[in-house]
BAVEXDREN-935448 format. One line per 10 residues: their letters; for each residue x, y, z of N, C-alpha, C. Coordinates in steps of 0.001 Angstrom, whole numbers. Layout:
BAVEXDREN-935448
a> X:Y:Z:X:Y:Z:X:Y:Z  ...
This chain:
BAVEXDREN-935448
mlgdpgsdlv> 851:-1183:0:0:0:0:888:1234:0  532:2236:-815:1324:3442:-910:712:4589:-111  -268:4308:696:-904:5379:1436:-2079:5932:656  -2725:6947:1200:-3873:7525:543:-3456:8201:-750  -4273:8059:-1829:-3963:8765:-3065:-3883:10260:-2783  -2841:10889:-3277:-2648:12302:-3003:-2332:13065:-4263  -1674:14196:-4119:-1424:15078:-5253:-533:14423:-6291  288:13469:-5889:1180:12844:-6860:436:11872:-7773  -847:11647:-7518:-1622:10733:-8343:-2624:11478:-9208  -2567:12780:-9210:-3562:13576:-9904:-2918:14305:-11070
garrvlpygp> -3670:14441:-12165:-3207:15248:-13273:-2740:14433:-14452  -2393:15139:-15512:-1999:14496:-16758:-626:13875:-16633  -345:12921:-17521:979:12320:-17576:1520:12512:-18984  2832:12599:-19102:3456:12762:-20418:4252:11520:-20760  4224:11142:-22033:5008:10016:-22525:6018:10574:-23516  7300:10405:-23192:8365:11003:-24000:9257:9922:-24590  9726:10111:-25837:10717:9175:-26387:11996:9206:-25553  12601:8050:-25369:13839:7951:-24594:14782:7044:-25380  15314:7576:-26474:16081:6749:-27386:15146:5953:-28283  15696:5128:-29167:14863:4417:-30145:14046:3268:-29567
hallvevgga> 14398:2779:-28386:13744:1576:-27873:13118:1744:-26493  12846:2983:-26091:12286:3198:-24757:11387:4425:-24738  10497:4442:-23751:9634:5582:-23489:9746:5944:-22014  9688:7236:-21716:9734:7726:-20346:8387:8363:-20031  7717:7832:-19024:6404:8351:-18623:6585:9227:-17398  6200:10473:-17505:6271:11406:-16378:4948:11396:-15628  5030:11212:-14308:3837:11206:-13468:4052:12159:-12299  3106:12181:-11360:3145:13196:-10323:4059:12923:-9155  4498:11685:-8968:5335:11383:-7818:5614:9905:-7713  6275:9526:-6618:6717:8145:-6449:5544:7175:-6306
gaaaalaswl> 4466:7602:-5648:3318:6731:-5511:2709:6381:-6844  2546:7397:-7693:2006:7160:-9023:2947:6310:-9857  4250:6573:-9752:5221:5804:-10536:5198:4329:-10164  5162:4030:-8867:5134:2638:-8429:3853:1950:-8864  2717:2659:-8742:1439:2068:-9125:1376:1827:-10629  1857:2787:-11423:1852:2617:-12876:2762:1473:-13288  3962:1397:-12696:4876:309:-13043:4264:-1046:-12720  3613:-1144:-11577:2951:-2383:-11189:1880:-2766:-12202  1111:-1784:-12623:17:-2029:-13573:560:-2438:-14940  1610:-1763:-15405:2184:-2099:-16707:2770:-3512:-16714
ralrlpvadv> 3439:-3898:-15616:3990:-5257:-15549:2878:-6297:-15654  1758:-6024:-15001:651:-6989:-15005:63:-7173:-16398  203:-6173:-17271:-338:-6275:-18626:510:-7164:-19533  1732:-7466:-19101:2649:-8306:-19894:2803:-7778:-21324  3121:-6516:-21414:3353:-5877:-22711:4666:-6371:-23325  4850:-6181:-24628:6088:-6618:-25285:7246:-5663:-24982  7706:-5667:-23730:8794:-4792:-23299:9807:-5623:-22534  11022:-5091:-22403:12082:-5801:-21681:12108:-5453:-20205  11770:-4200:-19859:11886:-3790:-18458:10986:-2596:-18196  10486:-2514:-16965:9691:-1382:-16498:10349:-898:-15212
vpaaatvlvd> 10860:345:-15212:11678:836:-14097:11065:2108:-13533  10474:2049:-12329:9939:3263:-11710:11035:4088:-11053  10794:5386:-10928:11701:6294:-10221:10847:7238:-9389  11414:8369:-8989:10710:9267:-8073:9469:9886:-8697  9484:10152:-9993:8316:10745:-10650:8224:10326:-12116  8873:9226:-12471:8857:8735:-13848:8823:7208:-13855  8454:6661:-15012:8557:5222:-15259:9210:5051:-16615  10333:4338:-16644:11020:4046:-17896:10543:2685:-18399  10062:2646:-19629:9649:1395:-20267:10641:1127:-21388  11442:82:-21219:12575:-165:-22101:12371:-1453:-22892
gladaaahaa> 13135:-1555:-24004:13119:-2768:-24805:11957:-2839:-25771  11594:-1711:-26360:10499:-1671:-27331:11082:-1939:-28716  10705:-3073:-29281:11363:-3527:-30509:10879:-2815:-31767  9635:-2341:-31764:9085:-1784:-33002:8004:-763:-32674  7415:-218:-33752:6393:806:-33583:5163:258:-32874  4860:-1010:-33094:3694:-1601:-32445:3870:-1641:-30926  5086:-1940:-30477:5353:-1966:-29039:5232:-569:-28449  5768:440:-29151:5629:1813:-28689:4156:2180:-28555  3365:1820:-29571:1942:2163:-29560:1216:1451:-28429  1595:202:-28159:941:-553:-27087:1181:96:-25733
vrdavarwrp> 2399:573:-25501:2715:1224:-24232:1964:2549:-24113  1980:3332:-25171:1272:4614:-25133:-219:4409:-24870  -800:3402:-25493:-2220:3116:-25286:-2477:2683:-23847  -1592:1856:-23300:-1764:1382:-21931:-1673:2541:-20944  -715:3432:-21151:-566:4572:-20250:-1801:5470:-20310  -2348:5646:-21505:-3539:6482:-21650:-4738:5877:-20925  -4793:4550:-20839:-5918:3873:-20191:-5766:3772:-18680  -4539:3947:-18167:-4291:3768:-16742:-4991:4837:-15912  -5590:4410:-14822:-6217:5342:-13880:-5542:5188:-12526  -4945:6261:-11991:-4221:6165:-10716:-5119:5675:-9597
tgratdgrlv> -4602:4765:-8797:-5332:4243:-7647:-4562:4445:-6352  -3252:4729:-6450:-2446:4894:-5249:-1948:3594:-4663  -2095:2469:-5372:-1684:1193:-4809:-862:404:-5823  181:-239:-5335:941:-1201:-6128:738:-2556:-5459  97:-3478:-6158:-393:-4681:-5497:347:-5949:-5876  1352:-5850:-6737:1958:-7074:-7251:3116:-7572:-6405  3497:-6828:-5375:4715:-7174:-4653:4506:-8162:-3523  5539:-8939:-3257:5516:-9845:-2117:5764:-9032:-851  5475:-9635:293:5692:-8973:1573:6996:-9462:2179  7865:-8531:2578:9108:-8834:3283:9012:-8214:4671
vlevdydged> 9213:-9023:5691:9202:-8546:7076:10639:-8524:7589  11105:-7375:8012:12475:-7207:8494:12471:-7016:10009  13272:-7807:10695:13425:-7652:12142:14437:-6533:12415  14065:-5654:13337:14855:-4445:13576:15159:-4290:15062  16403:-3939:15361:16751:-3439:16689:16566:-1925:16645  15572:-1437:17349:15285:-3:17336:16189:692:18353  17402:967:17915:18394:1623:18776:19192:2663:18004  18588:3224:16950:19301:4177:16109:19666:5462:16837  20734:6084:16372:21232:7306:17009:20219:8449:16990  19329:8438:16018:18391:9548:15867:16975:9194:16318
ladvaalwgc> 16793:8019:16913:15448:7586:17265:14779:8554:18229  15508:9010:19255:14913:9940:20221:14516:11249:19548  15350:11726:18608:15020:12963:17898:13791:12770:17012  13692:11602:16357:12523:11322:15528:11264:11286:16382  11352:10637:17553:10200:10589:18459:9786:12001:18874  10760:12849:19141:10449:14227:19525:9758:14964:18380  10231:14753:17156:9613:15390:15996:8190:14881:15785  7961:13627:16144:6616:13054:16032:5730:13414:17223  6315:14008:18262:5557:14390:19431:5096:13222:20273  5981:12209:20394:5613:11026:21168:6854:10455:21847
svqeavarys> 6658:9411:22648:7777:8750:23302:8501:7842:22315  9692:7390:22695:10438:6459:21846:9637:5178:21642  9029:4668:22703:8238:3442:22589:7075:3622:21627  6415:4773:21705:5301:5043:20788:5794:5191:19354  6966:5796:19163:7522:5939:17818:7808:4574:17200  8385:3665:17992:8651:2304:17505:7350:1613:17129  6331:1760:17951:5045:1122:17665:4420:1692:16395  4511:2988:16209:3913:3614:15021:4636:3165:13750  5959:3111:13816:6706:2709:12619:6503:1221:12324  6457:404:13365:6293:-1031:13172:4913:-1376:12619
aleltaafcg> 3944:-492:12792:2590:-746:12318:2418:-420:10836  3395:262:10239:3271:677:8847:3550:-481:7890  2880:-466:6750:3296:-1300:5626:3754:-352:4524  5016:-437:4175:5625:436:3186:5776:-310:1863  6096:423:814:6296:-187:-496:7576:350:-1122  8383:-538:-1681:9587:-122:-2403:9173:526:-3716  9393:1833:-3816:8979:2559:-5011:10005:2429:-6129  11281:2586:-5787:12343:2464:-6781:13663:2281:-6054  14688:1899:-6808:16034:1701:-6241:16974:2769:-6771  17955:3126:-5960:18937:4121:-6367:19953:4339:-5275
fapgfsylvg> 20858:5280:-5491:21886:5689:-4529:22984:4634:-4413  22622:3378:-4158:23591:2288:-4043:22867:992:-4393  23580:-37:-4882:22929:-1307:-5185:22173:-1855:-3974  20889:-2131:-4168:20080:-2660:-3095:19399:-1637:-2219  19660:-343:-2453:19000:687:-1654:17653:1010:-2284  16574:747:-1554:15218:982:-2046:14607:2178:-1325  14004:3052:-2096:13264:4169:-1537:11851:3686:-1227  11513:3643:50:10236:3107:498:9254:4245:727  8046:4084:199:6993:5081:385:5896:4492:1257  5054:5378:1790:3975:4961:2662:4040:5606:4029
lpaelevprl> 5057:6444:4259:5162:7172:5522:4126:8295:5503  3198:8327:6473:2201:9403:6493:2854:10778:6564  2193:11758:5993:2765:13107:5927:3124:13641:7296  2329:13289:8331:2602:13817:9665:3837:13192:10300  4388:12133:9673:5581:11490:10209:6837:11825:9402  6723:12686:8417:7896:13076:7658:8873:13841:8549  10169:13596:8364:11194:14268:9163:12271:14817:8238  12896:15928:8584:13945:16491:7725:15230:15681:7786  16007:15781:6744:17333:15168:6739:18217:15872:7768  19315:15228:8109:20271:15854:9010:20893:17077:8347
atprtrvpag> 21149:18092:9120:21781:19298:8581:23185:18994:8063  23879:18083:8741:25222:17664:8326:25237:16143:8183  25430:15625:6979:25441:14167:6802:26581:13507:7568  26369:12266:7958:27426:11478:8584:28409:11011:7512  29645:10882:7893:30640:10379:6943:30532:8871:6758  29927:8176:7735:29757:6731:7615:28492:6289:8342  27616:5649:7598:26409:5035:8158:26589:3527:8062  26426:2773:9140:26648:1324:9089:25653:604:8184  26094:-480:7581:25207:-1319:6784:24069:-1826:7647  22877:-1902:7074:21713:-2386:7788:20963:-1316:8554
svaladrwcg> 21435:-72:8491:20763:1001:9225:19405:1306:8601  18385:1349:9441:17034:1717:9022:16895:3214:9248  16464:3938:8209:16563:5383:8272:15374:6064:7605  15183:7340:7975:14111:8170:7441:14699:9485:6949  14080:10023:5890:14443:11353:5405:13291:11894:4579  12746:13026:5002:11601:13615:4317:10463:12591:4291  9955:12266:3104:8850:11292:3010:9343:9880:2766  10654:9671:2762:11223:8383:2398:11661:7582:3625  11621:6266:3472:12240:5338:4411:13210:4479:3611  14213:3916:4286:15162:3077:3572:16068:2320:4524
vyptaspggw> 16804:1375:3952:17796:598:4695:19106:665:3924  20176:1083:4584:21478:1168:3921:22013:-250:3684  22231:-635:2421:22711:-1996:2152:24177:-2198:2493  24954:-1135:2432:26379:-1188:2772:26725:79:3554  27862:65:4204:28319:1266:4902:28617:2362:3886  28158:3571:4177:28354:4680:3249:28053:5987:3960  28456:7121:3385:28011:8403:3935:26493:8516:3793  25893:9356:4632:24450:9531:4515:23914:10559:5487  22823:11213:5082:22222:12246:5898:20834:11909:6394  20447:10627:6305:19143:10224:6793:19182:10000:8302
rligrtdavl> 18028:10071:8939:17938:9890:10391:17818:8397:10718  18711:7916:11557:18809:6493:11859:17925:6135:13049  17038:5157:12828:16146:4749:13917:16394:3314:14371  17149:2528:13606:17387:1139:14000:18324:456:13035  18418:-879:13176:19307:-1646:12306:18748:-3057:12131  19036:-3626:10977:18600:-4972:10659:19778:-5773:10124  19719:-7100:10286:20771:-7973:9769:20465:-8466:8355  19335:-8069:7803:18948:-8554:6469:19979:-8135:5419  20236:-9017:4466:21153:-8729:3366:20345:-8082:2251  20551:-6793:2064:19757:-6054:1085:20209:-6291:-341
wdpdrldpgp> 21492:-6588:-538:22030:-6759:-1893:22969:-7944:-1912  22652:-8924:-2767:23483:-10110:-2947:23445:-10482:-4420  24499:-10165:-5194:24468:-10414:-6642:24317:-11878:-7006  24575:-12792:-6063:24446:-14223:-6344:23085:-14790:-5938  22226:-13983:-5339:20930:-14480:-4884:19981:-14628:-6074  19353:-15788:-6172:18429:-16060:-7271:16982:-15749:-6906  16612:-16003:-5656:15235:-15785:-5232:15240:-15001:-3933  14728:-13770:-3941:13935:-13117:-4979:14759:-12351:-6012  16076:-12453:-5953:16955:-11701:-6828:17972:-10937:-6013  18923:-10294:-6675:19976:-9578:-5934:19440:-8536:-4955
allapgtrvr> 18432:-7780:-5360:17856:-6757:-4481:16728:-7369:-3667  16876:-7397:-2349:15838:-7962:-1493:14549:-7154:-1585  14695:-5833:-1686:13534:-4943:-1723:13400:-4318:-3101  13114:-5155:-4090:12939:-4673:-5456:11671:-3825:-5546  11575:-2942:-6539:10370:-2115:-6682:9099:-2953:-6661  8117:-2469:-5902:6855:-3169:-5758:6769:-4027:-4515  7914:-4315:-3885:7922:-5134:-2673:7246:-4388:-1523  6388:-5073:-788:5784:-4522:422:6704:-4848:1602  6869:-3901:2505:7865:-4028:3563:7255:-3644:4914  7522:-4475:5916:7179:-4166:7294:8423:-4315:8161
fvar> 8551:-3451:9150:9662:-3503:10092:9106:-3862:11466  9571:-4963:12037:9077:-5394:13344:10229:-5383:14344  9891:-5048:15571:10913:-4989:16627:11401:-6379:16959  12730:-6505:17104:13323:-7803:17447:13395:-7948:18959
């Protein structure tokens, strides 16, 4: 579930050529992009890949004019619903001991225990991947729980850190610099190039995600 349909699901969409074998669909936001990508995959169109991003969906591998026309027709018929329903559910066990957890609780106007309960009750959705292999931008955080990024990013964030920034949630797959607020950590392997099922990225676009206290 991507949360209630909002402004990112309203309005016209544009379909732009993206080289000879791809089309780029511009939409209102990550919720719309994830929902459209989910819908296009379900249609089993003659395409090689459907890749959602923050406000676009790239449809790649269009072999001929008929494939281009099929995608354009499908996009024109799509009606935003705010939901991406094709993903499996992944439950991640979390130690809620992040350096910024107390600050996040303060921003939410609640205790640390209440903050953990509120976050653990959410079902988020992987909208798209970026920043690093296996890093998924998760949507579904209610607007009242959005928090600002750190004013000064950390030079090193440990692998497995569960973090928030603005409207996004995510898990750092490897140690790296980062300015997101850390609320916990998980032992889950987010990126494994040798993994066959479900694939190298544990939280591929469309995956539903829950974080439970360990």
